[in-house]
DRENDRENBA-368778 format. One record per residue: x, y, z of N, C-alpha, C in turn. Coordinates in steps of 0.02 Angstrom, whole numbers, padded with zeros to 5 digits, always signed. Layout:
XYZXYZXYZ/...
end
This chain:
+02296+04708+01917+02336+04667+01956+02386+04707+01997/+02393+04683+02053+02439+04719+02098+02509+04691+02092/+02555+04737+02102+02625+04716+02102+02643+04691+02171/+02684+04640+02176+02704+04617+02243+02750+04670+02276/+02744+04671+02343+02785+04720+02381+02859+04701+02375/+02902+04750+02362+02973+04735+02352+03010+04726+02420/+03003+04669+02448+03035+04655+02514+03110+04659+02510/+03138+04638+02457+03210+04638+02450+03236+04710+02451/+03203+04754+02414+03222+04824+02411+03213+04857+02480/+03159+04842+02514+03146+04870+02581+03200+04847+02631/+03222+04785+02623+03275+04759+02666+03341+04796+02655/+03357+04808+02591+03418+04845+02576+03414+04917+02602/+03358+04948+02596+03349+05017+02621+03355+05018+02697/+03324+04970+02731+03329+04967+02804+03400+04954+02827/+03434+04909+02792+03504+04894+02809+03548+04955+02797/+03538+04991+02743+03576+05052+02729+03563+05106+02782/+03500+05114+02802+03483+05164+02853+03516+05146+02920/+03517+05082+02937+03548+05060+02999+03624+05072+02997/+03655+05059+02939+03727+05071+02932+03743+05145+02939/+03703+05187+02907+03713+05260+02913+03705+05282+02985/+03654+05255+03019+03642+05273+03089+03701+05254+03133/+03729+05194+03123+03786+05171+03163+03848+05213+03147/+03862+05227+03084+03920+05266+03065+03915+05337+03093/+03858+05369+03086+03850+05437+03113+03855+05435+03189/+03828+05384+03221+03833+05378+03294+03905+05372+03318/+03945+05332+03281+04015+05324+03299+04052+05390+03290/+04039+05425+03236+04073+05489+03223+04054+05540+03276/+03990+05544+03294+03967+05593+03343+03982+05573+03415/+04001+05511+03426+04012+05487+03495+04068+05524+03530/+04118+05547+03494+04174+05582+03526+04161+05654+03543/+04105+05680+03518+04089+05750+03531+04058+05757+03601/+04066+05815+03629+04036+05830+03694+04057+05780+03748/+04120+05761+03747+04146+05716+03798+04149+05753+03864/+04124+05725+03917+04128+05760+03981+04200+05768+04002/+04215+05820+04040+04285+05830+04062+04308+05774+04107/+04373+05761+04105+04402+05709+04147+04401+05732+04219/+04396+05685+04266+04397+05704+04336+04465+05734+04354/+04469+05774+04406+04533+05804+04425+04584+05750+04441/+04647+05766+04428+04700+05717+04441+04707+05705+04516/+04741+05651+04532+04751+05633+04601+04811+05671+04629/+04804+05735+04637+04859+05775+04664+04859+05770+04739/+04918+05777+04767+04926+05771+04840+04901+05833+04876/+04902+05829+04941+04881+05883+04985+04943+05910+05020/+04953+05975+05017+05010+06006+05050+04984+06046+05110/+05013+06033+05168+04995+06069+05229+05056+06104+05255/+05046+06162+05285+05102+06199+05315+05084+06216+05387/+05127+06196+05433+05117+06211+05504+05056+06175+05532/+05065+06134+05580+05008+06099+05610+05030+06033+05639/+04984+05986+05640+04998+05922+05672+04963+05866+05633/+05000+05812+05621+04972+05752+05589+04969+05699+05643/+04912+05665+05649+04905+05614+05701+04887+05547+05670/+04915+05495+05698+04897+05427+05678+04859+05396+05735/+04799+05375+05724+04758+05344+05776+04738+05274+05757/+04737+05230+05804+04712+05163+05794+04655+05154+05843/+04596+05153+05818+04534+05152+05857+04538+05209+05908/+04541+05195+05973+04544+05249+06022+04614+05256+06051/+04661+05214+06031+04728+05215+06058+04774+05255+06012/+04807+05304+06038+04853+05344+05997+04917+05304+05985/+04941+05304+05924+05004+05270+05907+05061+05319+05905/+05051+05377+05872+05103+05428+05867+05072+05494+05846/+05109+05547+05854+05088+05613+05829+05151+05652+05813/+05146+05697+05765+05203+05737+05743+05184+05810+05736/+05223+05855+05766+05219+05927+05751+05268+05938+05693/+05248+05975+05642+05289+05979+05582+05291+06050+05554/+05338+06061+05508+05342+06125+05473+05299+06122+05410/+05308+06070+05368+05266+06060+05309+05252+05986+05301/+05197+05970+05266+05179+05900+05254+05151+05895+05184/+05167+05841+05151+05140+05824+05085+05106+05757+05092/+05040+05755+05085+05002+05693+05092+04975+05671+05025/+04965+05606+05017+04935+05580+04956+04863+05605+04953/+04832+05599+04893+04764+05624+04884+04715+05590+04931/+04725+05527+04946+04680+05492+04992+04702+05497+05065/+04759+05529+05078+04782+05540+05147+04811+05479+05181/+04825+05425+05144+04850+05364+05176+04926+05364+05184/+04961+05402+05143+05034+05406+05148+05054+05479+05144/+05114+05493+05167+05137+05562+05163+05208+05569+05186/+05234+05630+05177+05300+05649+05199+05293+05712+05240/+05321+05711+05300+05318+05768+05346+05389+05795+05354/+05397+05859+05343+05463+05891+05348+05467+05932+05413/+05527+05933+05441+05539+05975+05500+05501+05955+05562/+05505+05891+05580+05470+05867+05639+05508+05891+05701/+05473+05930+05742+05504+05959+05802+05487+05918+05864/+05424+05898+05868+05401+05863+05928+05357+05805+05908/+05389+05747+05895+05351+05687+05879+05345+05645+05942/+05288+05613+05951+05277+05572+06010+05255+05503+05987/+05286+05451+06015+05264+05382+06006+05233+05360+06071/+05172+05334+06067+05135+05315+06126+05142+05240+06140/+05146+05224+06205+05147+05154+06227+05090+05146+06276/+05044+05101+06261+04984+05091+06302+04946+05156+06313/+04943+05198+06260+04906+05260+06263+04940+05317+06298/+05002+05307+06321+05039+05360+06357+05101+05378+06318/+05122+05441+06318+05183+05462+06283+05243+05424+06309/+05282+05393+06264+05339+05353+06284+05405+05379+06254/+05404+05399+06190+05463+05425+06157+05449+05492+06125/+05500+05535+06125+05496+05599+06091+05545+05595+06032/+05523+05616+05973+05564+05612+05913+05566+05680+05879/+05626+05698+05856+05633+05755+05810+05672+05729+05750/+05654+05752+05690+05685+05727+05629+05678+05778+05574/+05722+05773+05524+05717+05817+05466+05657+05798+05424/+05646+05732+05414+05591+05709+05371+05563+05644+05399/+05498+05637+05396+05465+05576+05417+05416+05555+05361/+05425+05493+05337+05377+05464+05289+05330+05421+05329/+05264+05430+05318+05217+05395+05360+05163+05360+05321/+05136+05309+05352+05081+05269+05326+05025+05273+05378/+04972+05310+05362+04920+05322+05412+04872+05263+05420/+04875+05215+05374+04833+05156+05382+04865+05104+05429/+04928+05087+05416+04963+05039+05459+04995+05073+05519/+04997+05140+05520+05026+05180+05574+05101+05169+05580/+05134+05153+05525+05207+05146+05523+05238+05212+05501/+05301+05223+05519+05336+05282+05494+05410+05268+05490/+05445+05309+05449+05517+05307+05443+05542+05378+05449/+05587+05390+05496+05617+05456+05506+05688+05456+05479/+05705+05507+05440+05772+05510+05410+05802+05580+05421/+05867+05584+05405+05902+05647+05416+05932+05646+05486/+05937+05704+05515+05962+05708+05584+05903+05691+05630/+05907+05631+05662+05851+05606+05703+05874+05601+05776/+05833+05627+05821+05847+05624+05893+05786+05591+05926/+05799+05538+05965+05746+05501+06000+05764+05501+06074/+05716+05519+06116+05729+05518+06189+05670+05486+06224/+05686+05451+06278+05634+05420+06319+05603+05473+06364/+05538+05475+06366+05502+05526+06407+05498+05501+06478/+05516+05544+06525+05512+05527+06596+05564+05477+06620/+05619+05470+06583+05671+05422+06601+05719+05454+06651/+05728+05426+06710+05774+05456+06759+05847+05455+06736/+05866+05409+06691+05935+05406+06665+05944+05453+06605/+05891+05487+06584+05894+05534+06528+05924+05502+06465/+05902+05442+06448+05928+05407+06389+05899+05436+06325/+05943+05443+06275+05921+05467+06210+05966+05437+06156/+05944+05441+06094+05979+05413+06037+05984+05465+05982/+06041+05467+05948+06050+05510+05889+06071+05465+05832/+06037+05471+05774+06052+05430+05716+06026+05466+05654/+06027+05431+05597+06001+05461+05535+05945+05420+05505/+05924+05366+05537+05869+05325+05511+05834+05289+05569/+05769+05300+05575+05729+05266+05626+05666+05239+05591/+05651+05175+05603+05591+05144+05574+05546+05119+05629/+05482+05140+05627+05433+05117+05676+05383+05071+05639/+05376+05009+05664+05326+04962+05637+05274+04953+05691/+05216+04983+05680+05165+04984+05733+05136+04915+05748/+05125+04874+05698+05095+04809+05710+05139+04765+05754/+05205+04768+05745+05251+04729+05785+05276+04767+05846/+05260+04831+05851+05283+04875+05906+05359+04876+05909/+05392+04883+05850+05465+04885+05846+05490+04952+05824/+05540+04978+05859+05576+05038+05839+05647+05016+05821/+05665+05026+05757+05730+05003+05733+05773+05063+05713/+05836+05060+05733+05887+05108+05711+05943+05066+05681/+05939+05054+05615+05985+05008+05582+06052+05041+05563/+06056+05105+05565+06119+05140+05549+06157+05154+05614/+06221+05170+05609+06257+05188+05670+06220+05241+05711/+06219+05230+05776+06182+05273+05821+06225+05290+05882/+06208+05344+05914+06241+05364+05976+06190+05362+06031/+06207+05325+06085+06163+05320+06143+06192+05366+06196/+06149+05409+06223+06169+05456+06276+06131+05437+06339/+06168+05433+06396+06137+05418+06460+06178+05449+06516/+06148+05491+06554+06181+05524+06611+06250+05552+06593/+06254+05587+06538+06316+05619+06518+06366+05574+06482/+06350+05511+06474+06394+05464+06439+06368+05453+06368/+06415+05440+06321+06395+05427+06252+06426+05362+06229/+06387+05322+06194+06409+05257+06170+06389+05252+06097/+06436+05232+06053+06420+05223+05982+06403+05150+05971/+06347+05137+05937+06326+05069+05921+06310+05066+05846/+06314+05005+05817+06299+04997+05747+06224+04999+05733/+06184+04984+05781+06112+04984+05773+06078+04959+05835/+06014+04973+05841+05976+04952+05899+05904+04938+05876/+05873+04887+05907+05802+04872+05896+05769+04870+05965/+05716+04908+05972+05679+04910+06035+05611+04879+06022/+05596+04825+06059+05532+04791+06053+05487+04816+06110/+05437+04856+06093+05393+04884+06143+05346+04832+06172/+05333+04779+06135+05288+04726+06159+05319+04686+06216/+05384+04669+06209+05417+04629+06260+05465+04669+06304/+05472+04734+06289+05519+04778+06325+05591+04754+06321/+05609+04724+06264+05678+04701+06253+05713+04749+06206/+05778+04758+06218+05820+04801+06177+05877+04758+06149/+05885+04757+06083+05940+04721+06051+05989+04772+06023/+06050+04772+06049+06101+04819+06028+06153+04782+05986/+06167+04809+05926+06219+04780+05883+06288+04802+05908/+06338+04791+05870+06408+04804+05887+06416+04871+05925/+06452+04868+05982+06463+04926+06025+06533+04952+06016/+06541+05019+06014+06606+05051+06009+06611+05105+06063/+06655+05095+06110+06663+05144+06163+06655+05112+06231/+06662+05152+06282+06657+05128+06351+06594+05158+06382/+06565+05119+06427+06505+05141+06460+06508+05118+06533/+06498+05162+06579+06501+05145+06650+06429+05136+06674/+06412+05076+06694+06345+05062+06719+06344+05073+06795/+06292+05105+06820+06288+05114+06893+06281+05047+06928/+06310+05041+06986+06305+04979+07024+06236+04974+07055/+06211+04913+07061+06143+04903+07089+06140+04917+07163/
end
């Protein structure tokens, strides 16, 4: 007579083997881990030019001493801006120099801080502004100087609390004025 096959014992052996396989797999899973990808370190550039372009129309460009850009190049800080240009309808309209410019290359916005000088290119009255904070919002075409600023025109200087220039409508909003200014007669 034959003995019946011990199914119960075979089940326990199979279950034990599966448990050992899972435990050994978990223990060995941490071995030979692939190296982590490199960190998202920024890009440092020295001497050159950073340009912001929107399709084929130039928004601005900066000549700089050093630049620190994010790993994906969408944001950055540019130091020692000597010759920055803001374009209006594809033509150079403003020249900017600043100690530091923080920029957003996707929205084409920037903020200039430190000793900032802005001058109108090709202006017969030679108008320029000196301040310590300038903000350019490309989507709205607004140049804002929210801190006290000095306006220079034909040898005259006027202190103002702030100014907003709307490039879309060609309107200039000047906050509180301090000083005298002689306007040429028409």
